[in-house]
Steps between C-alpha positions, in 0.01 A plus 500: 500500500816664618552237765526237239751697300723564808489135613597387145794750500610378848480130388710576189759680703521217758544249221760711335696541828486134561635417155777755548592348828516156353722629212736671752496188710586284195794722437624446849473882579268456804759328704616821678141588597448140628820536707398841632166334615667223682710740694188650651433194697562553866795288642458213736712538819418155649820329384706800634342483841566132521855548386602815714258485782681250711815722505310810632511553887319706760735687730378611850714726712499579864658812638521596873326840539714772638378728785259748361402298205219302647554392857359220701130443501454664162152373444374438142778453241534644154486259212850392423450570134392856552798563734734352229350750257544802731861385575592442132371819349585746784149596565455621855312257720145621593496681836443261793510207251565164679820333377647159521332152534468418862715396797611142402848519651581321819616831664161668398685768297282654249578402143436610148424252231535540119425294192664467156582262234817356344610221266760213529813553290658160572413157620705547820278771636617843369204734475490855338260766628491877552733663753204695650312165564777388750610846608522514886369141548614310807351174368406370149263216432496375148202299395503284181216424279460156639451670851848399637650766709856599559689768697688720274843682529568814315825449291500858387269787427564800294272790559607709189379226263238353733641152463560250767609132522369262762623150582283204631644175599339255266593301199337376171270799477334622191669799353429769226655548160655847440396671181659741263360860556665599176247293310210635705269721280245762578152359458620147593280309746643436845381348825566550873462258796516619851322563832309824467332573841633157614300317241763218411559394140288777343550525128438818292578583153541786248743644241821698505418858485843643470881418547778696646245700702683775706340551837798662671638167635841366428365247269267536200167314540267289285169654506194273464123497570516184703293537812754542789409573862666502844642154556587460134839660551788262433303268283596415148378646165488211257480505116313258287793260487493453874811704563538772773562833341457734797433541874174665593606798704279810473151628403384841404182581695358824616252306716710216643362211296575377153444768234609331186873591513759261642879491505747214500875483538650357186636151579832557335571797719375304814728197435813719469408644842413150639826352384696759701272458799571117495870556467571777756173592660500854348512679172795704388433786263710758329460874524684802352373785718283716294143651548318493172188639332304419183586678170198685369423557131542870532837462666617248254404732206650802653845354578522322169462142635198440263328201660389532865683201648775439756553618854577856586761530790365759752787456757820296539577370853837587632759227508290258315574313172329753270689805644820304475430430133435865425110498457346834547149639591314547167661205329248270327583131525367339184681154497657254733752272337327570167148425620254785472354668799155562375362651819658649815377201708699260277833639629474383870378157379788465262766623754368287786544199289873558454728335741686755722858548401415448128544762242227629282512743205236778519418701193418862603346782302679817637476844362386396146735197451529141603776373719600150640596483862634195682367450856593250770169404656481515869289300742154598605513521885195300637378672805623324810271441796518780762628401834366709795752620756453446870213713612619824674200632694655607837574856378422524126222272450610386152497160309730513192600279219790495245452673167503262209754552223217609275384760751844637535534530129166678477569741787860541379641434856785268619338417834215573741205314652131505435250550791262210515345587842479819696356598839592708815746783464567428132137527407461825700786635307322435174672193373294243322526172316683512174730774604868433446748581775837607353683602814474527873687777693716552189591133477429357163279200505590200283259228603249388770756326716726811515191714569424289803857529622499883466169544680600270770797741591274808515436686814118428559453822682614714209335593180617329178532668169440266194536576140192367318397459135143496410430474127732739327550722792761466785464681838625483859268384767549536869371238725434604861556250791205321637433632858 
């Protein structure tokens, strides 16, 4: 009895709903719902793969192993994809793990091999990839999607942005289209092509999870859930229009494999770096010479700033542009040439993009009031390669190298040399690698060459007093002659 009543009620309700839907449809009010339904259909990436795939390359690197990093007859070798992962993310190599890829060189020197990805920027063979893919490589082999292989030459690599440009000698190559990152939206579908674990032309897809993601690097990242693994580094992130919007660079993974979070360098930032690398082989960046920290909500409220934005100046380097312009510790930089500094990490990115020698106007918040200050931007000193001095082992047992300009600045010294190797009398005296020698027998040391000359004139039968800096402490060390 009751079943019939319920059935009848349900039938009348169904008919009523159907009639209502027909009425709404007749009025044209169902169109938004229909459009929403259509957007739920998963995208088809086949056309994108055919369009962009030919311009994606596999990059293999060969690096001669240094003494102590493998050795001849190393036995079984670590998978190059895993080695690339450890190298990229700074994870210590497992103890006793084999490294490299065999002994294929004519001189039987052990070698390390790595893999990565890249994409062709121009028909004449310019290839973009990550700097960490080509870092330390003695030889590059670039393999195209059609299996042709070319030797690659590094035009320039910038470690701070992790962007590199490689050249191969070829013409008429397929190349990618560069997209507009400004139009990229969170939730938008994107695709990656690369060589994870040396599996060429692997296609993965996902969505944009976030933009302007701050990971502590110089550039902000595009975060996605596209599957990225070792070997994908340097490959393109592609939007649904077939345009490259990023370079796949990093993953977040507590285990070492893909964990659903991947990071890509925005292509507009990467192209700015690439243009400089192509023109000069290096990237010139601005700096003003301040140490900064974030502005917390509590601090902002307590000093009357209100909104927790800007970069708080913790210290000002002596002799640098900020000091010359009158900046003080405690200042909060809230704008650069009228553009808001939303987070502390925005400031170094904004200043580094300014050409050295140019003037910028900084808006400061100081002691409850805003103040505009003009600053002439200086040049960021890229760390120069260290050049070891001639080994001096007869009496001191020391190998030293010049201090870079960055190291001198950090240590607040004008000269000195850093110990790279120590043995014999110097080791017995307690000296160790990383110590900085400031003087020898009261003679101030300027560089490795001068150090060698000073030591060469010493009486090898007499003890030698050196002034050494270790960390923040300075002390005299007496080196006894070897008998």
